C-alpha positions in Angstrom: 110.2 -37.5 -233.2 106.5 -37.7 -233.6 104.3 -35.9 -231.5 103.2 -37.9 -228.3 99.6 -38.0 -226.9 99.6 -36.7 -223.4 97.1 -39.2 -222.2 99.4 -42.2 -223.0 102.2 -40.6 -221.1 99.7 -40.1 -217.9 98.5 -43.9 -218.1 102.2 -45.0 -218.5 102.9 -43.3 -215.1 99.6 -44.1 -213.5 99.6 -47.9 -214.6 103.4 -48.5 -213.4 103.1 -51.4 -211.1 106.7 -50.5 -209.5 104.8 -47.6 -207.5 101.6 -49.5 -206.8 102.8 -50.7 -203.2 103.5 -47.1 -202.0 99.8 -46.5 -201.8 99.7 -43.1 -203.0 103.0 -41.8 -200.9 104.8 -41.8 -204.2 103.3 -38.3 -205.2 104.6 -37.2 -201.8 108.1 -38.7 -202.0 108.7 -37.2 -205.5 106.9 -33.8 -205.0 107.7 -33.0 -201.2 110.2 -35.1 -199.5 112.7 -35.2 -202.1 113.1 -31.5 -202.6 113.0 -30.8 -198.8 115.7 -33.6 -198.3 118.0 -31.8 -201.1 117.2 -28.3 -199.4 118.5 -29.7 -196.0 121.4 -31.5 -197.4 122.3 -28.0 -199.3 121.9 -26.1 -195.9 124.0 -28.8 -194.1 126.7 -28.5 -196.3 126.8 -25.0 -196.5 126.8 -24.8 -192.8 130.0 -27.1 -192.9 131.7 -25.6 -195.6 131.2 -21.9 -194.4 133.8 -22.3 -191.8 136.5 -23.4 -194.3 135.6 -21.3 -197.5 134.4 -18.0 -198.3 130.7 -17.4 -198.6 130.5 -17.8 -202.6 132.9 -20.9 -202.5 130.6 -22.5 -199.8 127.3 -21.8 -201.6 128.8 -23.1 -204.9 129.9 -26.4 -203.0 126.7 -26.8 -201.5 124.8 -26.3 -204.8 127.2 -29.1 -206.6 126.4 -31.5 -203.8 122.9 -31.0 -203.5 122.9 -31.2 -207.4 125.0 -34.3 -207.9 123.0 -36.2 -205.2 119.8 -36.0 -207.2 120.5 -38.7 -209.5 121.2 -41.3 -206.5 118.3 -40.3 -204.6 115.8 -40.8 -207.8 117.6 -44.2 -208.2 117.1 -45.2 -204.8 113.5 -44.4 -205.0 113.1 -46.2 -208.3 115.2 -49.2 -206.7 112.8 -49.2 -203.8 109.6 -49.4 -206.1 111.2 -52.2 -207.9 112.0 -54.0 -204.7 108.5 -53.4 -203.3 106.9 -54.7 -206.5 108.9 -58.1 -206.3 107.7 -58.6 -202.8 104.0 -58.9 -203.8 
């Protein structure tokens, strides 16, 4: 694979019209809200599963649930950006 220019990658991210409607909140969603949501989901899953399983099993289940929900959350974010760009 040929080496890519980092400026081209940054230009593609900045020039993406799908996220223009978020007015700067895309960085907040990507860097703060999504990890906080995943953390809270992991804690919630651990709290529920702790009553049924041992500590290690509950911890493993909460990691798996939080990890498997990352893909759908990012796809929902992308879908939201596409829908917002179609409204314009």
